[in-house]
C-alpha positions in Angstrom: 0.0 0.0 0.0 3.0 2.3 0.3 4.7 4.2 -2.5 6.8 1.6 -4.2 8.4 3.6 -7.0 8.3 2.8 -10.7 7.7 -0.7 -12.0 10.7 -1.1 -14.4 9.7 -4.6 -15.6 6.2 -4.0 -16.9 5.1 -2.2 -20.1 8.4 -0.5 -20.6 9.1 -1.6 -24.2 6.4 0.5 -25.9 4.6 3.7 -25.2 0.9 3.3 -26.0 -1.4 6.3 -26.2 -4.5 4.1 -25.6 -5.1 3.6 -21.9 -5.1 -0.1 -20.9 -6.1 -0.8 -17.4 -4.7 -3.7 -15.5 -6.3 -6.6 -13.7 -9.3 -6.0 -11.4 -9.6 -7.8 -8.1 -13.1 -8.3 -6.5 -13.8 -9.0 -2.8 -17.3 -10.4 -2.5 -19.5 -9.4 0.5 -19.6 -12.1 3.2 -23.1 -10.9 4.3 -26.0 -9.1 2.7 -24.8 -7.0 -0.2 -25.6 -3.3 0.7 -22.8 -1.3 -0.9 -20.1 -1.5 -3.5 -16.9 0.5 -3.2 -14.2 0.9 -5.8 -10.8 1.2 -4.1 -7.9 2.7 -6.0 -4.2 1.9 -5.2 -1.3 4.3 -5.0 1.5 5.0 -7.5 3.5 1.8 -8.5 1.0 -0.5 -6.7 -1.8 -2.8 -8.0 -5.3 -3.8 -7.0 -4.2 -7.1 -5.4 -2.4 -5.8 -2.3 -5.4 -3.6 -1.3 -7.9 -6.4 -2.0 -6.1 -8.6 0.5 -6.3 -5.9 3.2 -9.9 -5.0 2.5 -10.9 -8.6 2.7 -9.9 -8.7 6.3 -12.0 -5.7 7.4 -15.2 -6.3 9.4 -17.5 -5.0 6.7 -19.5 -8.0 5.5 -22.0 -5.9 3.6 -19.5 -4.3 1.2 -18.4 -5.6 -2.2 -14.9 -4.2 -2.9 -13.7 -3.7 -6.5 -9.9 -3.1 -6.7 -8.8 -2.3 -10.2 -5.2 -1.9 -11.4 -4.1 1.3 -13.0 -2.5 1.5 -16.5 1.3 1.3 -16.8 2.4 4.6 -18.3 5.5 6.7 -18.6 5.7 9.0 -15.6 7.1 12.5 -15.7 7.9 12.3 -12.0 10.2 9.3 -12.8 11.8 11.0 -15.9 9.6 8.9 -18.2 10.1 5.5 -16.6 6.9 3.5 -16.6 4.8 2.8 -13.5 1.2 1.9 -12.7 -0.6 5.2 -12.3 -4.1 6.6 -12.6 -2.7 9.8 -14.2 0.6 11.5 -14.9 2.3 13.7 -12.3 5.4 15.8 -12.6 5.7 16.5 -8.9 3.6 16.4 -5.8 3.1 20.1 -5.4 0.4 22.6 -5.9 2.1 24.3 -8.8 2.2 21.5 -11.4 -0.6 21.3 -14.0 -3.2 18.6 -13.5 -3.4 15.7 -16.1 -7.1 16.3 -16.9 -7.1 13.6 -19.6 -5.7 11.0 -17.3 -8.0 12.0 -14.4 -11.1 11.9 -16.6 -10.1 8.4 -17.9 -9.5 7.1 -14.4 -12.8 8.6 -13.1 -14.6 7.1 -16.1 -13.1 3.7 -15.3 -14.5 3.9 -11.8 -17.9 4.7 -13.2 -17.7 1.8 -15.6 -16.9 -0.6 -12.8 -19.9 0.6 -10.8 -22.3 0.7 -13.8 -23.5 -2.9 -13.5 -24.2 -2.8 -9.8 -27.9 -3.2 -8.8 -29.9 0.0 -8.4 -30.6 -0.6 -4.7 -26.8 -0.8 -3.8 -25.1 2.3 -2.5 -21.9 3.2 -4.4 -18.7 4.6 -3.1 -15.1 5.2 -4.2 -11.9 5.4 -2.1 -8.2 5.1 -2.4 -4.7 5.7 -1.1 -2.3 8.4 -2.3 -2.8 8.8 -6.0 -5.8 6.6 -5.7 -7.2 9.0 -3.1 -6.6 11.9 -5.4 -8.6 10.1 -8.1 -11.4 9.3 -5.6 -11.5 13.0 -4.6 -11.5 14.1 -8.3 -14.5 11.7 -8.8 -16.3 13.4 -5.9 -15.9 16.8 -7.6 -17.2 15.3 -10.9 -20.2 13.9 -9.1 -21.0 17.3 -7.6 -20.4 19.1 -10.8 -22.4 16.5 -12.8 -19.6 16.5 -15.4 -16.1 15.2 -16.0 -13.4 17.8 -16.6 -14.0 17.5 -20.4 -17.6 18.4 -20.0 -19.2 15.0 -20.6 -22.0 14.0 -18.1 -20.9 12.1 -15.0 -23.6 9.4 -14.5 -22.8 7.7 -11.2 -24.6 8.4 -7.9 -21.9 8.4 -5.2 -22.8 7.9 -1.5 -19.4 8.0 0.1 -15.8 8.9 -0.8 -12.6 8.0 1.2 -9.2 9.4 0.7 -6.1 8.2 2.6 -2.8 10.1 2.3 -3.9 11.9 -0.8 -4.7 15.3 -2.3 -7.4 17.1 -4.3 -6.6 17.6 -8.0 -7.8 20.7 -9.7 -8.5 22.4 -6.3 -7.9 25.8 -7.8 -10.8 25.5 -10.3 -13.3 23.9 -7.9 -14.9 27.3 -7.0 -15.5 28.0 -10.7 -17.1 24.5 -11.2 -19.5 24.7 -8.3 -19.9 28.4 -7.7 -23.2 29.4 -9.1 -24.9 26.0 -9.7 -27.4 25.3 -7.0 -27.8 21.7 -8.0 -24.1 21.1 -8.0 -23.8 22.7 -4.5 -26.7 20.5 -3.3 -24.9 17.4 -4.5 -21.6 18.5 -2.9 -23.4 19.1 0.4 -25.0 15.7 0.3 -21.8 13.7 -0.3 -19.9 12.4 2.8 -16.1 12.5 2.5 -13.5 11.0 4.9 -9.9 12.2 4.6 -7.1 10.7 6.7 -3.5 11.7 6.6 -0.4 10.9 8.6 1.5 13.9 10.0 4.8 12.1 9.3 4.0 11.6 5.6 7.2 12.3 3.6 5.7 11.5 0.1 2.4 13.4 0.1 2.9 16.0 2.7 0.4 16.4 5.5 -0.3 20.0 4.4 -1.7 18.8 1.1 -4.3 16.6 2.9 -5.2 19.5 5.2 -5.5 22.0 2.3 -7.6 19.5 0.3 -10.0 19.3 3.2 -10.2 23.1 3.4 -10.8 23.4 -0.3 -13.7 21.0 -0.2 -15.4 22.5 2.9 -15.0 26.0 1.4 -16.7 24.9 -1.8 -20.0 23.5 -0.6 -18.9 20.1 0.6 -20.4 20.2 4.0 -19.9 16.6 5.2 -16.1 16.3 5.2 -14.2 14.7 8.1 -10.4 15.2 8.2 -8.5 12.8 10.5 -4.8 13.4 11.4 -2.5 10.7 12.7 0.6 11.6 14.6 3.7 9.7 13.6 2.0 8.0 10.6 4.0 8.0 7.4 2.9 7.3 3.8 1.1 4.1 4.7 -2.0 3.0 6.6 -2.4 1.6 10.1 -5.0 -0.4 12.1 -6.3 2.7 13.8 -6.9 4.4 10.5 -8.7 1.4 9.0 -10.9 1.1 12.1 -11.9 4.7 11.4 -12.7 3.9 7.8 -14.8 0.9 8.9 -16.8 2.9 11.5 -17.3 5.8 9.1 -18.5 3.6 6.1 -20.8 1.7 8.4 -22.5 4.9 9.5 -22.5 6.8 6.2 -23.7 3.8 4.1 -26.2 2.7 6.6 -24.7 -0.8 6.9 -26.2 -3.4 9.2 -23.1 -3.2 11.4 -19.7 -4.7 11.7 -19.1 -8.3 12.5 -16.1 -9.3 14.6 
């Protein structure tokens, strides 16, 4: 689940412009199926490692879908390929956002959720770059559109971001400013953000600023949890928080031990 750096062995021979997503791992609910959550891994990782962790959580009513990002040349690694949801040049506020990559990743999440039964609540979460993609999906849901202007069709009921950041935060006010319906959707969407104060990959201040950007732009149900001493990884305390929060916000029947 931690930042593992570029994957030098996969997909490095050719550079394809078409986006090819990797393998998807599914964790079936052990109890009554009430919610489906797409969970997105971090840079250089894959869906398998998170599916193994999520399977151990006491959330028997959730179906987890853990896709694997495309392998692409990454600017942050000088062009070396890595599994990544979108391209980044640096983890700072001053670099341009890869809107094309973000839209493609958000659309992939929607596609994975599109075949779920209508009575099932839908969510998206992730770690690091996966958290950034989940938060971008939250803004698309509120706006009702992807960054390219195409309609965003999914109805999200919960968004979780661990050790991540909010892409396109500077344009969020323009997206939601005067649209009452967009502001209503933003206000209705519960978001949980968690970040370690010892994070040396995605700095704690980015998580904090992301929370502030959301709450100042009509997202009214945002919780930001800080963890002293936690680096760029997760911990049992954090996952306990995620379990309790999802159980409440998705109206699940309760945790099983």
